[in-house]
Structure formats: C-alpha cells, structure tokens
C-alpha positions in Angstrom: 120.6 145.3 21.5 118.8 145.3 24.8 116.1 142.7 25.6 113.4 145.3 24.9 114.8 145.9 21.4 116.3 149.3 22.1 119.9 150.2 21.0 122.6 149.6 23.6 124.5 152.8 24.3 128.0 152.1 25.8 130.0 155.4 25.6 128.0 158.4 26.6 128.3 161.2 25.8 129.6 160.4 22.3 133.0 162.2 22.7 135.6 162.1 20.0 138.0 159.3 20.8 141.0 161.6 21.5 138.9 163.5 24.2 138.3 160.4 26.4 140.0 160.7 29.7 141.2 164.3 29.0 140.9 166.9 31.8 139.9 170.5 30.8 142.7 173.0 30.7 143.0 175.4 33.6 145.3 176.5 36.4 144.0 176.3 39.9 141.8 179.3 40.9 142.2 179.4 44.6 141.3 182.1 47.1 144.7 182.7 48.7 146.5 185.9 49.8 149.2 185.7 47.1 148.3 184.4 43.7 151.4 184.1 41.5 150.4 181.3 39.1 148.8 182.6 35.9 151.1 185.6 34.9 148.5 188.3 35.5 149.4 191.9 35.9 148.9 192.5 39.7 148.1 196.2 39.2 144.4 196.9 38.3 143.5 199.7 35.9 143.3 203.2 37.4 140.0 204.9 38.1 140.5 207.1 35.0 140.9 204.1 32.8 137.9 202.3 34.4 135.7 205.4 33.9 136.7 205.7 30.2 136.1 202.0 29.7 132.7 202.3 31.5 131.8 205.2 29.2 132.7 203.3 26.1 130.7 200.3 27.2 127.7 202.5 28.0 127.9 203.9 24.5 128.2 200.4 23.0 125.2 199.2 25.1 122.9 201.7 23.4 123.4 199.8 20.1 123.3 196.2 21.4 120.2 195.6 19.4 122.4 195.6 16.3 125.2 193.2 15.5 128.8 194.6 16.0 131.1 195.6 13.2 132.3 192.2 12.2 135.5 193.6 10.7 136.1 195.6 14.0 137.5 198.4 11.9 138.1 200.9 14.7 139.8 198.4 16.9 142.1 197.2 14.1 143.1 200.7 13.4 143.9 201.3 17.1 145.8 198.0 17.4 147.8 198.8 14.2 148.9 202.2 15.6 150.0 200.5 18.9 151.9 197.8 17.1 153.7 200.3 14.9 155.5 201.6 17.9 157.4 198.2 18.3 157.5 197.3 14.6 159.6 200.3 13.5 157.3 200.7 10.5 153.6 201.5 9.9 151.5 198.4 10.5 148.2 198.8 8.6 144.8 197.8 9.9 144.6 195.2 7.1 147.6 193.4 8.7 145.9 193.1 12.1 143.5 190.5 13.4 141.9 190.1 16.8 139.7 187.6 18.7 138.6 186.6 22.2 141.9 186.1 23.7 145.1 184.9 22.0 143.7 181.4 22.6 141.0 182.0 20.0 143.5 183.7 17.7 145.7 180.6 17.8 142.7 178.3 17.3 141.7 180.2 14.2 145.2 179.9 12.9 145.1 176.2 13.3 141.6 176.0 11.7 142.8 178.0 8.7 146.2 176.5 8.1 146.1 173.2 10.0 143.5 170.4 9.7 143.3 166.7 8.9 146.4 165.5 7.2 148.5 168.5 8.3 151.0 168.9 11.1 151.8 171.7 13.6 155.1 171.7 15.6 156.7 173.4 18.4 159.8 172.8 20.6 159.5 171.8 24.2 159.3 173.1 26.8 156.6 175.3 25.2 153.1 176.6 26.0 150.9 173.7 27.2 147.8 174.8 25.3 149.4 174.4 21.8 148.8 170.7 21.5 145.2 171.3 22.5 144.7 173.9 19.8 146.1 171.4 17.3 143.8 168.6 18.7 140.7 170.8 18.5 141.6 171.7 14.9 142.2 168.0 14.1 145.8 168.8 13.3 148.7 166.3 14.0 150.9 167.6 16.8 154.6 167.1 17.0 156.9 168.5 19.7 160.7 168.7 19.2 163.1 169.6 21.9 165.3 172.5 23.0 168.7 172.3 24.5 168.9 171.4 28.2 169.5 175.1 29.0 166.4 176.0 26.9 168.3 177.5 24.0 166.8 176.8 20.6 168.2 173.8 18.9 168.8 174.6 15.2 169.7 171.1 14.2 166.5 169.7 15.8 164.4 172.3 14.0 165.8 171.5 10.6 165.3 167.8 11.2 161.7 168.2 12.4 160.7 170.6 9.6 162.3 168.3 6.9 160.6 165.2 8.4 157.1 166.6 9.0 156.7 169.5 6.6 154.5 171.4 9.1 151.9 173.9 7.9 152.1 175.7 11.3 155.0 176.3 13.6 154.1 177.7 17.0 156.8 179.3 19.2 156.4 181.7 22.1 158.9 184.5 22.5 159.4 185.1 25.4 158.8 181.4 25.8 156.2 180.1 28.2 157.2 178.5 30.6 160.9 179.4 30.5 160.8 183.2 29.8 163.5 183.0 27.2 163.3 185.0 24.0 164.1 183.9 20.4 166.9 185.8 18.5 165.9 187.3 15.2 168.2 184.9 13.3 166.3 181.9 14.7 162.9 183.4 13.5 164.3 184.2 10.1 165.8 180.7 9.7 162.4 179.2 10.6 160.6 181.4 8.1 163.0 180.4 5.4 162.7 176.6 6.2 159.0 176.4 6.9 156.6 175.3 4.1 153.7 177.0 6.1 153.2 179.8 8.6 155.5 180.6 11.5 153.7 181.9 14.5 155.7 183.8 17.1 153.6 184.2 20.2 154.6 187.5 21.9 152.1 187.3 24.8 154.8 188.7 27.1 156.6 190.9 24.7 156.1 194.2 26.6 158.1 192.7 29.5 161.2 191.9 27.5 164.6 193.2 28.6 166.2 196.2 27.0 167.9 195.2 23.8 165.6 192.3 23.1 163.8 193.1 19.8 160.2 192.2 18.8 159.5 189.8 16.0 157.3 192.5 14.5 160.4 194.0 13.0 160.8 191.0 10.7 157.3 191.1 9.2 158.3 193.0 6.0 160.8 190.3 5.1 158.8 187.2 5.6 155.3 186.6 4.1 154.7 183.5 6.3 155.4 185.2 9.6 152.6 185.8 12.1 153.2 187.7 15.4 150.6 187.3 18.1 150.0 189.5 21.1 147.5 189.8 24.0 146.0 192.5 26.2 145.7 190.1 29.1 149.2 190.6 30.5 151.0 194.0 30.3 147.7 195.8 29.7 146.2 194.3 32.8 143.1 193.3 30.9 143.0 189.5 31.5 139.3 189.8 32.2 138.6 191.5 28.8 139.8 188.5 26.7 141.3 190.3 23.7 144.2 188.7 21.7 145.5 190.0 18.4 148.1 189.4 15.7 150.0 191.2 12.9 150.9 189.5 9.7 150.5 190.0 5.9 147.1 191.2 4.7 146.8 188.0 2.7 147.1 185.8 5.8 144.8 188.1 7.8 142.2 187.8 5.1 142.4 184.0 5.2 141.4 184.0 8.9 138.1 185.6 8.0 137.1 182.3 6.5 137.1 180.5 9.8 136.0 183.1 12.3 132.5 182.8 13.7 130.0 185.4 12.6 130.4 188.6 14.6 133.0 186.9 16.9 134.0 190.1 18.7 131.2 191.7 20.6 130.6 195.4 20.5 131.4 195.5 24.2 134.8 193.7 23.7 135.7 196.1 20.9 134.8 199.1 23.0 136.7 198.0 26.0 139.9 197.2 24.0 139.8 200.5 22.1 139.3 202.4 25.3 142.2 200.6 26.9 144.5 201.4 23.9 143.7 205.1 24.5 145.4 204.7 27.8 148.3 202.5 26.6 151.0 204.5 28.2 149.3 204.6 31.6 148.4 200.9 31.6 152.0 200.0 30.6 153.5 202.3 33.1 153.8 199.4 35.7 155.8 197.3 33.2 159.1 198.8 34.3 158.2 198.1 37.9 157.4 194.4 37.1 160.6 194.1 35.1 162.7 195.4 38.0 160.8 193.1 40.4 161.5 190.1 38.0 165.2 190.8 37.9 165.4 191.1 41.7 163.5 187.8 41.9 166.0 186.1 39.5 168.9 187.4 41.5 167.4 186.3 44.8 166.6 182.8 43.6 170.1 182.4 42.1 171.7 183.7 45.4 169.6 181.1 47.3 171.1 178.4 45.2 168.3 177.6 42.7 168.7 177.1 39.0 166.9 180.0 37.3 166.0 180.5 33.6 166.8 183.9 32.2 163.5 185.7 31.8 162.1 188.3 29.4 158.6 187.8 30.7 156.7 188.6 33.9 157.4 185.2 35.4 160.4 183.2 36.5 161.1 179.4 36.1 163.2 178.0 38.9 164.3 174.6 40.2 165.2 171.9 40.6 163.2 170.0 43.0 162.9 166.3 43.7 159.2 166.6 44.5 157.9 169.9 43.1 154.3 169.0 43.9 155.3 168.8 47.6 157.0 172.1 47.5 154.0 173.7 45.7 151.8 172.4 48.4 154.1 173.8 51.2 154.0 177.2 49.5 150.2 177.0 49.2 149.9 176.1 52.9 151.6 179.4 53.5 149.2 181.4 51.3 151.4 181.6 48.2 150.1 180.0 44.9 152.7 179.3 42.2 152.5 177.1 39.1 153.5 173.5 38.5 154.5 173.6 34.9 157.4 173.1 32.5 160.1 170.4 32.8 159.9 168.0 35.7 161.5 169.5 38.8 160.8 173.1 38.0 158.2 175.6 39.3 157.1 178.9 37.8 156.3 182.1 39.8 154.5 185.1 38.3 155.8 188.5 39.2 153.5 190.3 41.6 153.7 193.5 43.6 156.8 194.1 45.9 154.7 192.9 48.9 153.6 189.8 47.1 157.2 188.9 46.1 158.4 189.5 49.7 155.7 187.0 50.8 156.9 184.5 48.2 160.5 184.8 49.4 159.5 184.5 53.0 157.6 181.4 52.2 160.5 179.9 50.2 162.7 180.4 53.2 160.4 178.4 55.4 159.7 175.4 53.1 161.6 172.1 53.0 163.5 172.2 49.8 
C-alpha cells in the first residue's frame, strides 16, 4: 500500500509472466536496394492479375455492409481444386481450411489441439515462430534435434514422442530455415507414432525440386495428418495474408470451434479467389526461382561455403565465426539477408537474377 492508501502497482502492464522481456517477432524491414531476408517472391503480380483482383475487391466492397461468408465456401472450393493438382486425388472443400496467413492457421491448430497440460514438439533447426504459437496457446513446447547435416533423426523422434506424448507435431517441409524436405516415409512414421495431429508445413512446397513429392499425397492414409500451405510465397501474395490447409473433414470442422467470428474478410476472400484464377501465371516464375536457387547453391559451394540442399526459395549457408558481422558487411553494401538457424549460418532468399548478382558481388567483397 502507498501512504495515501492506494494499491501499489509494481509490474505494469500486467503481462503474462512468460511474456516479460520478450521481443516481438519480426525480421528487419529496411529500405535497401536488395532485400533477400524474408523469402518473398521478388516478382509482383502482372497488370492482368492486378486488374482482376481490383475488380473482385470492387465487387466485394459493394457488400461490405454485410458480414462475409464465415465458411468462405467459394474460396474453399477454389483452394480444394488447386490442392487436388498436387495431391493426386480430389481434395474436397470440406477438407480445406484457411485463415489470415499460415501463422493464424497454425495458431488455430494449437488452440484446438494444444492448450494447458498438452505438448507440441518439433525438431530443430525449425521455424522460429512455432514456439511462439505454442506459448500463445498455453501449450508446452519441446524441441528435439536433427542430425548435424539436418537430416531427420528417427531415433530422436521416437524418443521424444514416447516421452512427451505430444498432441501436436509441427514440421516444415521444405524445412525453414534449412530448405530440406521430409521423405514420405518419415511423415508416415510420425503419423503412426503420434497420439495427436502431425502438421506438415508446406509453405514452400511449390519450389521443391523435381521428384520431391508433396505430403498431400499421404492424406488418404492418415487421419491425423494436416498439410498447411500459404499464398505468400510462390503466389507472390505476401501482402494478402492468406494461409490454408488440407486435412480430414473431421479435423477441419474442429477448427471452426476456435476461429474468431467472420475471421476472413470479404476482401481477403475475393483477393485469394481472384489470384487462384491466375494460378498458372502467378506460378510461372517458380521455375525461374528454382533455377536461380540451384545456381546460388552451386556458386556458394564453389566459393567454399557449406550449403544445405534446398527445396525452397532460399539457401542456408555458412559457416561463419561471426555471422552478425558478415550480415552487417552485406547490409553496408545494400544487401539484406537473414540471421537465422544454427549458429554460424546465414539464410539468403532467392531474388531476381540481378539481385542475386548483387548478392554474389557483395559476398566477394566482405571479410569472411
């Protein structure tokens, strides 16, 4: 009590204990000539795509006095048709869910299947946001390890699942930050061992190399498998914030319990459906980015760096005694890459040919 009789307030604002001292997530957003740090598609939508999206938004705007379709029926139908191309079978709209970016999709998964007294696991190095989703959903987070060369460790997985009995397993494939993809046998093994849901995060799936299959193919055989995707990367729609997933109709229906009312705006639904009408055009640059990625991997290896094999639109390379210093030297030359992943490594997103030339020129100049 204070002398005047009022209550002493020591910790303000009254944050949850686990949030004290935590910095908000976010990669640097710096105005530099070459931005290669957040895995964006460097090629913007064409004029034709922009005009179709604008028309769809104009139409949606005429009904903004009404709430949007909370089941986003048209968009789910469009997404199901698109996913069926990779799945090898007809994905139904009832098997599809979407939200404001794959971040919200993941959070909803943790809200529905995690929670107090439950555990979510992954295997490091893995996507840095996963523990934050778990924290926000009050779910215990446990991270196992991969092999030193980033291959999946089967023994570690069996040990961790047996010890913690997780209700959610989160694994990116291709992995972020390494770019490595999971073989089907690993995913099937996890689905057989897991007491809960197995989430395969395919945010970068469209960039995978020829012969690397999608986890979508495994959906019919595993009722606990969830495959998530995003329109932020290959579709060049990072600003639209649309993530989605495919799974069983039962698991999709469960997510309706935790979604906020009318969580997808009419504008978001219109933008995403319009973009899907132009899927082939929007994805036409994927082959260019794959080729540029492979050239970057070859160049880095020829320059004497360690390079992780990549099925994504980025490359993890190292190793550096002081990666922060090298990051700064590149930034001083107008090239922004990402400090992420295991100590000693950096990640570079794949940009245009001109941007990757600027990256290579800067790498030749820096003190390694």
